[in-house]
N, C-alpha and C positions, 0 to 999 in steps of 0.2 A: 513619193520622191526619193530616189536613191542618192548615194553621197556624190555622184557626178553632177547632180543638179543642185545640190545644197553645200556650198562652201563650207559652212560651219561643221557639217557631219564629216567632210573630207579633212578637217583639221587645218584648213586654210582660211585666211581672211581677206575679203575683197579688198583691194586697194582704194585707199581714200582718195577721190579725185582732188585735183588741184584747182585753183582758181581758173588757170589757163584750160585745163580739161573741160570744166563746167562751161566756159564761154564758148569754146569750140563745139561742144555738144549743142549749144543753144543756136549754133549757126553763124557765129561771128567769124570772120576770117582773121588770119594772123595778123594782116595789115590793120584792120579795124581795131583788134585788141591792141595793138601797140599804139595807136592814136589815143585811145582811152588811158592807157598806161602812161604814157608821156604827158598827158594833161592832168595826171593825178586825179582821175575821175571814176576809179573803181573802188567801191567800198564793200567789205565783208562784214555783216553784222555791226555796221557803224564805224568799223575800223579801216582807215585808209590802207589800201593795198599797195605796197612797194615791191612786192615779189610775187610774180604769176606762178611760181611753183609752190606757194603757200597751200597747205591743205585746205580744201573747202568741203567738208563732208556734207551729205544729204541733210537737209534741214536748216542750213545756214542760208542766209540771204545776200545775195549779190545786188549791189545798186550801182547804177552809172550816173554820174553828175557830180558837180560841186556842191559841198556842204557848207 
């Protein structure tokens, strides 16, 4: 693998996805994400999400619903 295929070797770090990024990647529409956010029904590792631009790195767990 050369440096163009390995961000660490190229001296760059991949961007950490946000909650919104991960939800969009999972196939949710912007409208559906807004519905969950307005209902205060998005949790990241047990913490209520109030900012969809909050980092949500791989390995964290997103949960939908009321706790």
